[in-house]
N, C-alpha and C positions, 0 to 999 in steps of 0.2 A: 504493499499500499504505500502511496505517494505522502500521506499524512496532510494533504492539503486539504483546507476546509469548503466545504461545498457553498456552492454561491446563493442558495435557497434550500429551504427546508416546508415540510405542508404545512400550510396554514390552518390547525383543526377547529379555531374558532369559527373563520370562514366558512370551513367545510360542513362543520356540523350545522350552521346556520341555515347556508344555503341548499343543502340537501332535506334536512328536516322541516322547513317550512312551506314545501311544497306538499309532501307528506300530512302534515299536518293540515294544511288547507283542505286536501283530499279527504279527510276524515271529517273533518268539523264543519265544514260547511254543509255538506249532505246529512250529516247527523243532525246539525242544530235546524235544518230546515223541516226533517223529518218529525223530531221533537215537537219544536214550536208551530209546527204548521207553515212554515217558511218564514219570511223577512216583511219586516214592515216597509213603507215607503220612507219613512224617515230613516231607518236603516241602509237601504239601498241610496236615500240622498246622501247620507254621510260617508258613503264608501266613494261615490262620484266626486264628492267634494275633495275628499284624500286622496284622489286618485289624480285629479286635476293640481291640487296644491303641491303635493309632492312632486309629478314629473315637469312641472314650471320652475319648481324649485331647483332642480338641476338643470334644465334647460335655459330658462331666463337667468338663474342667479350662478349657480356653480359653471356653469357651460360658457354662456356670454357674456354675464357680468363681470365676473372673476377671473376665469381662465384667460379671456380674449381681450377682455376690457373694451367690447364694442359698444359700450355706451355706459354713461355714469348714470346712478341712482342716490336719492335721498336717505337718510338712514331709516325712515319707515320702510321702505322697500328692500333694504339689505336686511335688516333685521328678519322680515317677513319669509323672504328666500331662505336667510340662514337657518329659520326654525324650521321650516319645512324641508329644507335641504337635508338636515338632521333626521328629520322623520323619513326620509326616503330610505336612510341608511346604507349610503355608499360610500362612507366616510368623511372627514372633515373637508371643510372647504379648502384649506391648505393642501392636505394630501391629493385630495381628486383632482386639483389644479397642476399640482406637481407632475402627477402621473400623464395628466391630459397634454400639458405643455411639451413634456416629452414625446407623447405618441407623436404630435405634430411634427416636432423639431427632427426625428428620427423615424418616420412611418415607413413601417414594412420592414424596416430592419430587425434583425433576428434576435439581437443581444441588447440594444438600447431602445426600442419602441416596446414599452410594458406590456400592450396585448397586439403585438404583430400578427397581422392576418397571413403573414407569409409561414406562420408557425401553424397553421390550421385554424378551421373554423371553431373547434372546442376551444382552444386557447384563447382566441380572440373574445368569445361570448363569455366564459367563465373560467377557463381553465387558468388562467392567470392570477384571479383572486385567491386560488387554493392554495397558493405558495406564498412566502414571504421571505426577504432577504435573511441570511443565516445571521448575521448580526443584528438585526431587527432594527437596523439604522435607516429611515426614509429619507431620501435626500430633498431637500427642500431648498437649495440653493437657486432654482428657477421662480421662485415665487417670495422673494424676499419683498417685491414690490406690495405683496398683499398683507405682509405681516404691518403695513402701516394703516390699514384699516382695522379700526379697533373692535368693530362686529366680527369679522374674521378670527380675532384673537379670544373673542368673548366666546363665539363657538366651537373653538377649537380647546378652550379650558373645559366647557360644560359640555362636550358632545355626547359622551355616554349617557348623563343624566336627562342631557335632551332626547336621545333617542329613547330611552325607558319610557319617559314621560309622556310624548307624543303620541308611541307606539301601544302603550298598555294604559296608562292611568288617564289620558283625553279618552280613550274609546269608551272604557269600562264608566268614568263619570257621565258621560254623553248617554251610555244606555240605561244608568240608573236614574238620572235627571228626567228623561223621558217615560220611563217606566213609573215613576212617580207622580209624574204631572197628567200622563194618560191613562194608566193603568193599563197598558199595553205594552207588546213588546218583550225584550229579556233583558238581562243584566249584561248577557254578554255578545248580544246580537250585533252592535257594532263593531264589538272587538272581533268578531269573527270576520266581518265582511270588510270594514275600513281599515281594521287592523292586520289581520293575518292574510286574507285572500288580496288586498290591496298590496299588500309589502310584497308579496311574490310575484304578481303582476307587475307592480313598477319597477321591479329589478331585472326582469327579463326584456321587458321594453327597454330600458335603457343598453342593456346588454346586447341587445339586435343592431344597435348603431355601431359598435365595435366589430360584430361579425357579419350579419347578414349585410350590412350596408359597404363592406366590403369585399362580398361574394356576388352579390345580385343587384343588376340595376346597370343603367347607361352612365356613358362616361363624357359628357357633353362639352367639359372645359378642360380637363386634362386627362394623360393616359400615364403621367409621371407614376403614380401610385395606385394602390389597389381599390380607392374610395371610389365609391358610386351613388348615383342619384336614385332614389326609389320611391316613387309616390307613395304607394303602400303602406311602407313602415313609417311614413310621414303622418299618416293618419293616427298612428299609436304612439307616436313619439314627439308630439306637439310642434312639428315641423321640421325635425332633425333628420328627416328621411333624404333631404336634398344635400348629400352629403359629398358627393362628388365637388359641388360649387363651393361647400364650405372648406374642404381642403384646399381648394384653389385661392378664395378669397376668405380668409379665416378672420379677418378683422371687421367683417360686415355684419351689421346686428341681425341681418336676414339671413336664412336659409334658402326659403323659397322665396324668388325675386319677383316672381310674377302676382298679378292679382289673384289669379286662379290657383296660387300655389296654397295648398292647407299649411299655414305655419301660425297657429294660435301665440307661440311665443311673440314673434314679430308683431302681430297686432295687440297684444297686451303690453308690449313695450312701448309702441307709438301711441296706443291710446295713454298711457300713462304720462308720457311728454307733453300732451295738451294740457294737462293740469299740475306740469311742472314736477313733477316725481321724477322722471327720468330725463335727460338731456344728454347731448352730445353723441346721436346716436350716427355713428359711422356707416357709411356707405358708399359701395363701390362703382365709380361713374359708369354711366350705361357703355360709354363709347370703349373704355377698358374690358367691359365683360364681352361685348362684342368681339374683338380684338382677339381675346385669349380664345372664344368658340371658334374662329374662322382658323386661327392659328393650330387649334388642337384638331380640328376636321383636316385641315392639310398635311398635319403631321402624320396623321392616321393614314390618308392616302398616299402618300410618300412611303409610310412603313410598306403599306400593303404592295406598292409597285416594287419595291426591292426586295421583297418576298416571293412576289408572281415572276419576276423577271430577274436575271443574275445580272443587274446591272454594274454592280461593284466592280465586275470585271471588264468592262470597257470604261476606261477614264475619261474619253470624250463625251458620252453619254452622263456620267456622273457628274461631270463638271458643268455642263450644260444644266441639268436639273437642280443642281447646287447655287448656282449662279440666279437661274430664274427666282429660286428659292429666297434667295438671299434679296433681290432686287424686291420681292414681293412683302417680305417682312420690312425693308427699309421704308417701303412706302405706307406699311402699315402703321409704323410709329410715326411718318410725318403726319400722317390723317391724325392719329390721337394726339399728337403736340397741337396740331392745328384746332381741333375742338376743344382741347384744355384752355388754349389762347382764347378762344371765342366765349366759350363759357366766363370764363374770368374779364372778358370785355363787357359783357351783357350782365353782368352784376349791376352795375348802374345803368340806368335807363339811357337808350340809345336811339338815335332815328334810324329809320331804314335806310338813309343814305349813309350814314355811319357804319352800318352793318354790312354793304354791300361788298366791300372788298375781301370782308372774311369769308362771307356766304360764297364768292367766285371762288377764292381758293378751295375752300370746303369741296366745293363741286367738281373742279378740276382734279383735287385728289382721289377723290371716289371715282371718277372716270376711269382714272389711271388705275386704280386699285382693280375695279372690274374686269379692265382688260387682262391686267396681270394674274388676276384670279382664274380668269376662262381658259388662258395660256398655260398655268400651273395643272388644271383640271385636265386640259387635253392630253397634256404629258403623262400624268398619274394614269390615266386611263387607256395609255396605248398599250395595244396587244402584243407588241414584240418590239426588239432592239431597232429592228430597220425604221420602224415608225416612228421611234422616238429620235433616231438620228436624223428624220427627214424634217422634224419640226425645227 
């Protein structure tokens, strides 16, 4: 034996919790239903409220507010998300954000990405949580900025009491109060639904972002990593399913950028900004998004061409393709720069006459871009090397 210490060991606490709670839910939800003749509307309402509150505590709070600093929020919003994030029981803000920032920085790296999809679906879903560092030290060097937020530190110090209070004490108290006031329901009805069943569903819905959203869906923005957009998963994760967009533009407070994209986290954050509870909502300019989509589309087409034809063996053809692609990307950058200049110019009220030179330049660049795009598409769709040489 080498005598070297292992990098990680089983985390028995997480293992017991994550395997026992689904089993308990399978037993006690039907048992309670049979013994008490079902669940009351109040109990189902508590379940729905707890689902949304804990879910958005993670998506709007842990994820977009703290991990990515995609917007700012006042103390009431931060306390709300800190409380319900603890209730979600996915670790403290500091530790969750530290892992998530490493995931983005080293996405798909087999060692440095905590939940790398390259290590398989199971690992990305929950396998990584079932282990802990051998020395039990959690690296927090990448979240020093969050330590300046007293709400984050408050939650870190009281994390375990908050977990127990929000998951056990509050549901039992709600059941007791409802029973005393109405004479119906049961003491443990809210605990079984809003505590236990919600606990299990909330965990796995979040886990699916790390697993399923790196295996199933499309990649309209980037093929540099395994992240994918998945509309179906967005329905269960408050908008987090647009994962390819998020990995490409992680600073954006939105994940679903179109009006028809299901992204309740975005809507809540925007709504709170109208009453001054959130501000500085970061948003990627539309021209930058379109540029990235176009580059990604061309990259895929070029990659398919190189796979389909043995282009790399013909230096003349390779140089022609790369030069055309270089010209295309240069024009794209020129277009984006012109769009940004025009946007800055139009911040102040300008007359149509003042805007005319900018509009003319943008029109000219777009026309050039369309021509280059068509030429590239013809190249990428060429059936053979001889056709490529003819272009």
